[in-house]
VOBA-1610 file (N, C-alpha, C; in pm, whole numbers, padded with zeros to 5 digits, always signed):
BEGIN
Met+13078+01113+13550Met+13073+01255+13527Met+13125+01288+13388Asn+13206+01202+13337Asn+13257+01220+13204Asn+13143+01219+13103Thr+13045+01134+13121Thr+12931+01129+13031Thr+12848+01255+13042Leu+12832+01308+13161Leu+12755+01432+13177Leu+12824+01547+13105Glu+12956+01554+13115Glu+13030+01659+13044Glu+13019+01642+12893Ala+13022+01522+12846Ala+13010+01495+12702Ala+12870+01534+12655Arg+12772+01501+12736Arg+12633+01535+12699Arg+12614+01686+12692Val+12666+01759+12789Val+12657+01905+12789Val+12731+01963+12669Ala+12843+01907+12634Ala+12920+01955+12518Ala+12841+01935+12390Arg+12773+01817+12377Arg+12692+01794+12257Arg+12574+01893+12250Ile+12510+01918+12361Ile+12397+02013+12365Ile+12446+02153+12328Glu+12560+02194+12380Glu+12616+02325+12346Glu+12651+02333+12198Gln+12708+02225+12142Gln+12742+02223+12000Gln+12617+02234+11915Arg+12511+02159+11949Arg+12385+02169+11875Arg+12327+02310+11885Ser+12337+02369+12002Ser+12283+02504+12022Ser+12357+02605+11934Arg+12491+02592+11929Arg+12569+02682+11843Arg+12535+02659+11696Leu+12514+02536+11654Leu+12479+02504+11517Leu+12341+02562+11482Arg+12244+02545+11572Arg+12110+02601+11549Arg+12115+02754+11541Thr+12193+02816+11628Thr+12206+02962+11626Thr+12268+03008+11494Ala+12371+02938+11450Ala+12435+02975+11323Ala+12340+02957+11206Leu+12266+02846+11202Leu+12169+02823+11094Leu+12057+02926+11097Thr+12009+02962+11214Thr+11903+03064+11227Thr+11953+03198+11178Met+12075+03234+11216Met+12131+03362+11171Met+12150+03363+11020Ala+12200+03253+10962Ala+12218+03244+10817Ala+12084+03254+10746Gly+11982+03191+10800Gly+11848+03199+10742Gly+11793+03341+10748Cys+11814+03409+10859Cys+11768+03549+10872Cys+11840+03639+10772Val+11969+03620+10756Val+12045+03699+10659Val+11994+03673+10518Ala+11969+03546+10485Ala+11919+03511+10351Ala+11781+03573+10326Val+11692+03563+10425Val+11557+03623+10410Val+11568+03774+10400Gly+11653+03836+10480Gly+11672+03982+10473Gly+11726+04026+10338Ala+11822+03951+10284Ala+11878+03985+10152Ala+11772+03969+10045Trp+11692+03862+10054Trp+11586+03840+09956Trp+11482+03951+09964Met+11443+03992+10083Met+11344+04100+10099Met+11402+04233+10052Gly+11528+04255+10080Gly+11592+04379+10036Gly+11601+04387+09885Ala+11629+04275+09820Ala+11636+04272+09674Ala+11498+04291+09614Ala+11395+04238+09678Ala+11259+04251+09627Ala+11207+04393+09647Ala+11260+04465+09743Ala+11215+04601+09773Ala+11313+04705+09720Asp+11365+04683+09601Asp+11460+04774+09539Asp+11397+04913+09521Pro+11450+05019+09582Pro+11387+05151+09573Pro+11390+05210+09432Thr+11479+05160+09346Thr+11482+05215+09210Thr+11367+05165+09125Ser+11300+05060+09168Ser+11190+05007+09090Ser+11055+05056+09141Arg+11053+05134+09246Arg+10927+05184+09301Arg+10884+05310+09229Gln+10755+05332+09227Gln+10701+05450+09161Gln+10588+05504+09246Leu+10594+05631+09277Leu+10490+05698+09352Leu+10396+05765+09253Met+10269+05735+09261Met+10174+05792+09167Met+10061+05859+09244Gly+10015+05970+09190Gly+09903+06042+09249Gly+09873+06165+09167Ser+09769+06236+09204Ser+09732+06356+09129Ser+09793+06481+09190Gly+09857+06470+09305Gly+09922+06585+09366Gly+10004+06543+09486Leu+10095+06630+09524Leu+10179+06607+09641Leu+10204+06742+09706Val+10182+06751+09836Val+10207+06874+09910Val+10307+06843+10021Ile+10416+06920+10023Ile+10517+06906+10128Ile+10497+07024+10223Val+10486+06994+10351Val+10458+07096+10452Val+10576+07108+10548Asp+10580+07223+10620Asp+10683+07242+10722Asp+10634+07183+10854Gln+10705+07211+10962Gln+10672+07154+11092Gln+10535+07198+11143Thr+10487+07314+11098Thr+10357+07364+11144Thr+10242+07321+11054Gly+10271+07251+10946Gly+10166+07207+10855Gly+10140+07303+10740Arg+10220+07409+10731Arg+10203+07507+10623Arg+10264+07453+10494Pro+10190+07457+10381Pro+10246+07408+10254Pro+10371+07487+10213Val+10475+07416+10174Val+10600+07477+10129Val+10623+07448+09980Ile+10595+07326+09938Ile+10609+07284+09799Ile+10483+07207+09762Asp+10424+07239+09648Asp+10316+07154+09601Asp+10333+07122+09454Leu+10308+06997+09423Leu+10316+06946+09287Leu+10176+06904+09246Gly+10139+06932+09123Gly+10006+06893+09081Gly+09988+06905+08932Val+09862+06899+08892Val+09823+06905+08752Val+09723+07019+08739Asp+09742+07106+08636Asp+09647+07216+08617Asp+09525+07168+08537Asp+09434+07259+08506Asp+09310+07223+08437Asp+09333+07164+08299Ser+09442+07200+08233Ser+09470+07149+08098Ser+09542+07014+08101Gly+09576+06966+08219Gly+09646+06838+08231Gly+09796+06850+08235Ala+09849+06972+08237Ala+09994+06994+08242Ala+10041+06994+08387Gly+10168+06958+08407Gly+10226+06956+08541Gly+10267+07094+08587Arg+10265+07114+08720Arg+10309+07240+08777Arg+10369+07215+08915Met+10459+07306+08956Met+10521+07300+09087Met+10527+07440+09145His+10483+07456+09270His+10490+07584+09341His+10586+07570+09458Leu+10679+07665+09469Leu+10765+07676+09587Leu+10717+07798+09662Arg+10675+07781+09786Arg+10612+07888+09861Arg+10708+07950+09963Gly+10695+08081+09981Gly+10775+08153+10079Gly+10715+08143+10217Pro+10775+08210+10316Pro+10726+08203+10454Pro+10582+08249+10471Ser+10535+08340+10384Ser+10398+08390+10396Ser+10297+08297+10328Gly+10344+08194+10260Gly+10255+08101+10191Gly+10233+08135+10045Val+10286+08250+09999Val+10270+08291+09860Val+10364+08209+09772Ala+10315+08165+09656Ala+10399+08091+09560Ala+10500+08190+09501Glu+10627+08173+09532Glu+10732+08263+09484Glu+10801+08210+09361Val+10797+08080+09339Val+10853+08018+09219Val+10747+07922+09166Val+10709+07939+09039Val+10611+07851+08976Val+10674+07795+08849Leu+10684+07665+08842Leu+10738+07595+08726Leu+10623+07514+08668Ser+10595+07534+08539Ser+10482+07462+08480Ser+10513+07423+08336Gly+10435+07330+08287Gly+10443+07286+08148Gly+10308+07307+08085Gly+10303+07307+07955Gly+10175+07324+07887Gly+10189+07308+07738Ser+10085+07344+07665Ser+10086+07326+07520Ser+10189+07416+07452Ala+10224+07530+07513Ala+10323+07621+07455Ala+10464+07590+07502Gly+10480+07490+07589Gly+10611+07454+07642Gly+10622+07489+07789Gly+10742+07480+07842Gly+10766+07508+07983Gly+10764+07656+08014Arg+10743+07685+08144Arg+10736+07825+08189Arg+10787+07832+08332Leu+10862+07938+08360Leu+10913+07963+08494Leu+10874+08105+08532Asp+10800+08122+08642Asp+10761+08253+08692Asp+10820+08272+08831Leu+10876+08392+08854Leu+10928+08429+08986Leu+10843+08543+09039Tyr+10799+08530+09164Tyr+10712+08629+09226Tyr+10776+08685+09352Ala+10739+08809+09385Ala+10782+08871+09511Ala+10696+08815+09624Ala+10735+08843+09747Ala+10661+08794+09862Ala+10518+08846+09866Asp+10493+08962+09803Asp+10356+09016+09801Asp+10272+08962+09686Gly+10329+08876+09602Gly+10255+08814+09493Gly+10277+08878+09357Gly+10346+08992+09349Gly+10371+09056+09219Gly+10478+08983+09141Arg+10457+08969+09009Arg+10554+08897+08926Arg+10682+08979+08911Leu+10796+08912+08927Leu+10928+08972+08909Leu+10988+08934+08774Ala+10970+08808+08733Ala+11030+08761+08609Ala+10949+08645+08553Lys+10958+08630+08421Lys+10892+08520+08351Lys+10986+08471+08242Leu+11006+08342+08235Leu+11085+08279+08130Leu+10992+08178+08064Ala+10958+08203+07937Ala+10860+08119+07868Ala+10871+08142+07719Ala+10775+08089+07645Ala+10768+08113+07501Ala+10705+08249+07476Ser+10753+08319+07374Ser+10695+08447+07334Ser+10576+08419+07241Pro+10500+08523+07204Pro+10390+08502+07110Pro+10434+08443+06976Ser+10559+08461+06937Ser+10608+08404+06811Ser+10653+08259+06828Gly+10653+08208+06950Gly+10698+08072+06977Gly+10844+08060+07012Asp+10915+08172+07013Asp+11056+08173+07050Asp+11068+08193+07202Gly+11190+08182+07254Gly+11212+08205+07396Gly+11198+08351+07433Met+11155+08376+07558Met+11133+08512+07605Met+11170+08521+07753Leu+11226+08635+07790Leu+11249+08670+07930Leu+11182+08802+07953Leu+11096+08809+08054Leu+11025+08932+08089Leu+11058+08966+08234Leu+11108+09088+08256Leu+11136+09135+08392Leu+11035+09242+08426Ser+10982+09238+08549Ser+10877+09332+08591Ser+10922+09415+08709Asp+10854+09531+08727Asp+10882+09615+08843Asp+10798+09567+08962Thr+10807+09637+09074Thr+10737+09594+09194Thr+10585+09597+09179Gly+10535+09677+09087Gly+10391+09682+09062Gly+10345+09580+08960Gly+10433+09502+08905Gly+10397+09402+08806Gly+10406+09453+08663Gly+10441+09581+08645Gly+10455+09636+08511Gly+10584+09592+08446Pro+10588+09584+08313Pro+10709+09536+08245Pro+10823+09636+08251Leu+10942+09589+08284Leu+11063+09670+08282Leu+11145+09643+08157Met+11153+09515+08120Met+11234+09476+08007Met+11187+09340+07957Arg+11192+09321+07827Arg+11168+09189+07771Arg+11278+09160+07669Ile+11315+09037+07663Ile+11418+08993+07569Ile+11360+08875+07493Gly+11364+08882+07361Gly+11314+08772+07280Gly+11270+08818+07143Arg+11195+08735+07075Arg+11140+08766+06944Arg+10988+08762+06960Trp+10921+08871+06924Trp+10777+08881+06943Trp+10699+08867+06813Ile+10763+08895+06701Ile+10698+08885+06571Ile+10774+08780+06491Pro+10704+08679+06436Pro+10775+08576+06359Pro+10861+08638+06248Glu+10977+08580+06230Glu+11073+08620+06127Glu+11132+08759+06148Ala+11106+08822+06260Ala+11173+08948+06294Ala+11300+08913+06370Ser+11389+09007+06383Ser+11511+08979+06458Ser+11481+08990+06607Pro+11552+08913+06688Pro+11535+08922+06832Pro+11568+09063+06880Ser+11505+09103+06992Ser+11531+09238+07042Ser+11522+09243+07193Val+11572+09353+07245Val+11557+09387+07387Val+11465+09507+07391Trp+11353+09495+07461Trp+11252+09600+07468Trp+11248+09658+07608Thr+11241+09787+07618Thr+11217+09854+07746Thr+11098+09948+07726Pro+11017+09969+07828Pro+10899+10052+07811Pro+10936+10199+07795Pro+10854+10275+07723Pro+10879+10419+07714Pro+10858+10484+07849Leu+10925+10595+07870Leu+10915+10662+08000Leu+10783+10738+08016Thr+10717+10771+07906Thr+10597+10854+07914Thr+10469+10774+07926Asp+10451+10667+07851Asp+10326+10591+07853Asp+10346+10460+07928Pro+10242+10418+08000Pro+10248+10279+08046Pro+10229+10188+07925Ser+10301+10082+07922Ser+10295+09993+07807Ser+10314+09851+07854Thr+10256+09756+07782Thr+10277+09617+07813Thr+10332+09546+07691Pro+10421+09454+07711Pro+10477+09383+07597Pro+10377+09282+07544
//
């Protein structure tokens, strides 16, 4: 019976050794696969990306406009783009819209190429603009006259 116990002990020892070697191999393969799949080296490429909510309604969309410049729309609950961030030949632009689609504010280049901030009323008419509109003129704050409708 002593030989039977010795034989069982050897089989158990071999089993433990095989289990340890298998586990070490799995850890090594997992580490190698993890290193090969480094998320910082991945790149997602495409012509557009749309992020939707639980019902499938677009909430954020990224894409390219007709001129080849990038743009991003953040949409409100009604689906209207309320924040639009875009790039182009004149530089970057940020537009803020109300839920009904009327522009509230615009931050972009002015006709002179300088920075501009335009604030609008609920109807989309200009309330105030800040910037330089004529090259080599001094920057100014413009408000519309009370009598005439006017656009900057």
